[in-house]
C-alpha positions in Angstrom: 6.7 -99.9 99.9 2.8 -100.0 99.4 2.0 -104.0 99.6 -0.7 -105.1 97.4 -2.6 -108.4 96.2 -1.4 -110.0 93.1 -3.4 -113.3 91.8 -3.3 -114.4 95.8 0.1 -113.4 96.7 1.0 -110.5 99.1 3.6 -107.9 97.3 5.3 -104.9 97.0 3.5 -102.9 94.6 6.4 -102.6 92.6 7.2 -106.2 92.4 5.0 -107.8 90.0 5.6 -108.3 86.4 3.3 -108.2 83.9 3.4 -109.7 80.6 3.7 -106.9 77.7 1.3 -108.4 76.0 -1.3 -108.8 78.8 -4.9 -107.2 77.2 -5.4 -105.3 79.5 -2.0 -102.9 78.7 -2.8 -103.4 75.1 -6.2 -103.4 74.3 -7.8 -102.3 77.7 -9.5 -105.2 78.1 -9.5 -105.4 82.1 -12.3 -103.9 84.5 -12.0 -102.4 88.0 -13.5 -101.0 91.0 -12.7 -98.3 93.5 -13.8 -99.1 97.0 -13.3 -97.0 100.6 -12.8 -98.0 103.7 -13.7 -96.5 106.9 -12.3 -97.4 110.1 -10.9 -100.5 108.3 -14.4 -101.6 107.0 -15.7 -101.0 103.1 -19.2 -100.6 102.8 -20.4 -102.8 100.8 -17.9 -104.8 99.9 -20.2 -107.8 98.6 -21.6 -105.0 95.9 -18.6 -103.8 94.5 -17.7 -107.9 94.1 -21.0 -108.8 92.6 -20.3 -105.8 90.0 -16.6 -106.4 89.1 -18.2 -110.0 88.5 -21.0 -109.1 86.5 -18.7 -106.8 84.0 -16.4 -109.4 84.0 -19.5 -112.2 82.7 -20.5 -109.6 80.1 -17.1 -108.7 79.1 -15.8 -111.8 78.9 -12.8 -111.5 81.4 -11.8 -114.0 83.7 -12.4 -113.1 87.2 -10.6 -116.6 88.5 -11.2 -115.6 92.5 -14.4 -115.8 94.9 -15.7 -112.7 96.6 -14.6 -114.9 99.8 -11.3 -114.5 98.1 -11.6 -111.2 97.4 -12.7 -109.8 101.0 -9.7 -111.9 102.4 -7.3 -109.5 100.1 -9.0 -106.2 101.1 -8.0 -107.4 104.7 -4.8 -108.5 104.0 -3.8 -104.9 102.1 -5.3 -102.7 104.8 -3.7 -105.5 107.4 -0.2 -105.3 105.7 -0.1 -101.5 105.0 -1.4 -100.6 108.2 -4.4 -98.7 107.1 -7.8 -97.3 108.4 -9.8 -95.0 106.1 -8.0 -95.9 102.8 -8.8 -96.0 98.7 -8.8 -99.4 97.4 -9.0 -100.4 94.2 -9.6 -104.0 92.7 -8.2 -105.0 89.0 -9.3 -107.3 87.0 -7.7 -108.1 83.3 -8.1 -110.2 80.6 -4.0 -111.4 80.7 -2.3 -112.8 78.0 -3.6 -114.3 75.1 -2.1 -117.6 73.3 -3.8 -119.8 70.8 -3.6 -123.3 71.9 -3.9 -125.4 69.0 -6.3 -128.3 70.9 -8.3 -125.7 73.3 -7.9 -122.3 71.1 -7.7 -118.8 72.5 -6.2 -119.4 76.4 -6.2 -116.5 78.6 -3.9 -115.9 81.5 -6.0 -113.4 83.8 -4.5 -111.0 86.6 -6.3 -109.5 89.5 -4.6 -107.6 91.4 -6.0 -105.0 95.0 -4.3 -101.8 96.0 -4.4 -99.6 98.8 -3.5 -96.4 99.6 -4.8 -93.4 102.6 -7.2 -92.1 102.2 -7.4 -88.6 100.2 -11.0 -86.9 101.4 -11.9 -84.6 99.1 -12.3 -81.1 101.0 -14.9 -80.5 103.6 -15.9 -77.0 102.5 -17.3 -78.5 98.9 -19.6 -80.6 101.4 -20.7 -77.6 103.2 -20.7 -75.0 100.2 -21.1 -77.5 96.9 -19.0 -78.6 94.0 -19.1 -76.6 90.5 -19.3 -79.2 87.6 -19.3 -78.4 83.8 -21.0 -79.8 81.0 -18.8 -82.5 79.0 -19.8 -80.8 75.6 -16.9 -82.3 73.6 -17.2 -85.9 73.7 -20.9 -88.1 73.8 -21.5 -91.7 75.2 -22.0 -94.3 73.1 -25.0 -96.1 74.6 -24.3 -99.6 72.0 -20.7 -100.0 73.0 -19.8 -103.2 74.7 -18.6 -101.1 77.1 -21.3 -99.0 78.2 -22.6 -99.4 81.5 -19.3 -101.1 82.8 -16.0 -99.6 84.9 -13.6 -100.7 81.9 -9.8 -99.9 82.0 -10.6 -97.6 78.8 -10.4 -94.0 80.8 -8.8 -91.6 79.3 -11.6 -89.7 77.5 -12.9 -89.4 81.7 -9.6 -87.9 82.7 -8.8 -85.5 80.2 -12.6 -84.5 80.8 -12.3 -84.1 84.3 -8.7 -82.7 83.6 -10.5 -80.2 81.7 -13.1 -79.6 84.3 -10.0 -78.8 87.1 -8.6 -76.1 84.5 -12.0 -73.9 85.0 -12.5 -74.7 88.1 -14.8 -77.2 88.3 -14.4 -80.8 90.3 -16.4 -83.2 88.0 -17.6 -82.8 83.8 -21.3 -84.2 83.1 -21.4 -86.5 80.5 -24.5 -87.1 77.9 -25.4 -90.0 75.6 -25.9 -89.5 71.8 -28.9 -89.0 71.9 -28.4 -86.0 74.5 -29.2 -87.1 77.6 -27.7 -86.7 80.8 -26.1 -90.2 82.0 -23.6 -89.2 84.6 -20.4 -87.8 85.3 -16.8 -88.7 84.5 -16.2 -90.3 87.8 -19.9 -90.4 89.7 -23.4 -91.0 89.4 -26.0 -87.6 89.1 -29.3 -87.1 91.3 -31.4 -84.1 90.8 -33.7 -83.2 92.9 -37.1 -81.2 91.4 -40.4 -80.3 93.4 -39.3 -82.7 96.5 -38.7 -85.8 94.0 -35.2 -87.6 93.7 -34.5 -88.6 89.9 -31.7 -89.6 88.4 -31.0 -91.8 84.8 -31.6 -95.1 84.7 -28.8 -98.4 84.1 -29.3 -100.8 81.6 -30.8 -103.0 84.1 -33.1 -100.0 84.9 -34.5 -99.9 81.2 -35.7 -103.7 81.6 -38.3 -102.6 83.6 -41.5 -101.9 82.1 -42.1 -98.8 83.7 -39.3 -97.3 83.2 -38.2 -98.4 80.1 -41.5 -97.9 78.4 -40.9 -93.5 78.8 -37.3 -93.7 78.1 -36.7 -92.3 75.1 -33.9 -94.1 74.3 -33.1 -98.3 75.1 -29.6 -98.1 76.0 -27.5 -96.3 78.7 -24.2 -96.0 79.6 -25.2 -95.2 83.6 -22.6 -97.3 85.4 -24.5 -99.1 88.1 -22.9 -97.6 90.6 -22.7 -98.9 94.7 -23.4 -96.0 96.3 -26.1 -94.6 93.4 -27.6 -98.2 94.9 -27.9 -97.0 98.6 -29.1 -93.7 97.8 -32.4 -95.7 96.0 -32.8 -97.7 98.6 -32.5 -94.9 101.3 -35.0 -92.9 99.9 -37.3 -95.7 99.6 -37.0 -96.8 102.7 -37.7 -93.2 103.7 -40.9 -91.9 101.8 -38.7 -89.8 99.7 -40.0 -89.5 96.4 -38.0 -91.0 93.9 -38.7 -91.6 89.9 -35.8 -93.7 87.3 -36.1 -91.4 84.1 -34.4 -90.0 81.1 -33.0 -86.8 82.0 -32.4 -83.6 79.1 -30.3 -80.8 80.0 -33.2 -78.5 80.8 -34.7 -81.0 83.4 -30.9 -80.8 84.6 -31.3 -76.7 85.3 -34.8 -76.6 85.9 -34.3 -78.4 89.4 -33.7 -77.6 93.0 -30.5 -79.7 93.4 -27.9 -81.6 91.9 -26.1 -84.0 94.0 -22.9 -86.5 92.9 -22.6 -89.8 94.3 -19.0 -92.2 94.0 -17.5 -94.6 96.7 -14.9 -91.9 98.1 -16.9 -88.5 97.1 -20.2 -90.5 99.0 -22.8 -87.6 98.1 -21.4 -85.1 97.0 -23.6 -81.6 96.7 -23.7 -79.6 93.7 -23.1 -75.8 94.0 -23.4 -75.1 90.4 -23.7 -76.3 87.0 -21.7 -73.8 85.2 -23.0 -70.5 85.8 -26.4 -71.5 86.9 -26.4 -71.7 90.7 -28.4 -74.0 92.7 -29.6 -72.2 96.2 -29.3 -73.5 98.7 -26.6 -76.0 99.5 -26.8 -78.5 100.1 -30.2 -78.6 99.3 -32.6 -79.9 102.2 -33.5 -83.6 100.1 -29.5 -83.9 99.6 -28.7 -83.1 103.3 -31.1 -85.7 104.7 -29.5 -87.8 102.6 -26.2 -87.0 103.6 -27.7 -87.9 107.0 -28.9 -91.0 106.0 -25.7 -92.4 104.7 -23.3 -91.4 107.1 -26.0 -93.6 109.1 -26.1 -96.1 106.8 -21.9 -96.5 107.5 -22.2 -97.1 110.6 -24.8 -100.1 110.9 
């Protein structure tokens, strides 16, 4: 039985009893982060917890454990499950809400961390690229309070992934209500055009006057991914031209390279957007970023 960390205690995964009135269950009121351990170490663990805490603060989800507590929990879960290369998830729910006559609404939040053996993407994807499709039936709403946060409200994205798989693709790309590219269902998106790396802006980046003034929209659904931020920093440190800007479907298809990022896939080259193919795959900039990212994890 796998061991999980639940509200400060190590328990069997099937052991915890969560109230049927937990708002994470009733209203998807919760946030999470997915992490990848390599040789027993999670790359940029503090960045994962920083983003998780920012989401909890923004969405009124109490996170009552310190980053040090959570880092210790990650170590404990890896050790107890005898895992070195693993997929981990830290989840926080708002818990049960009760009305107190003196203090008003009182929440009893839940926080837990789980781990499982890493099931990596096939090596052929990294060698030959992944096919992606366009999500053209659903649009992201940047004015939703959950925009830009990794919340438990994931059904629409999982539905999109299932439809993509039926079409022989590994990911689906999403656009906002203004028809600008935002992300994949579970990934951030980069494209390369004339040697320049381009990615859509997050909400924080839109507040930068130099980025915001050129954007046709003022709110974003782009998740500030940990791997995404690492790629941006690697590009800047290695003199790879970078632009954070709005991306139309035409700009996407006019690019020479496309790749995806998240903590599990890391840097994934894209071979085709539906019938539109890219060549070579991986392209030279993508290949450079893939190599730089691998090196960054061993420092």
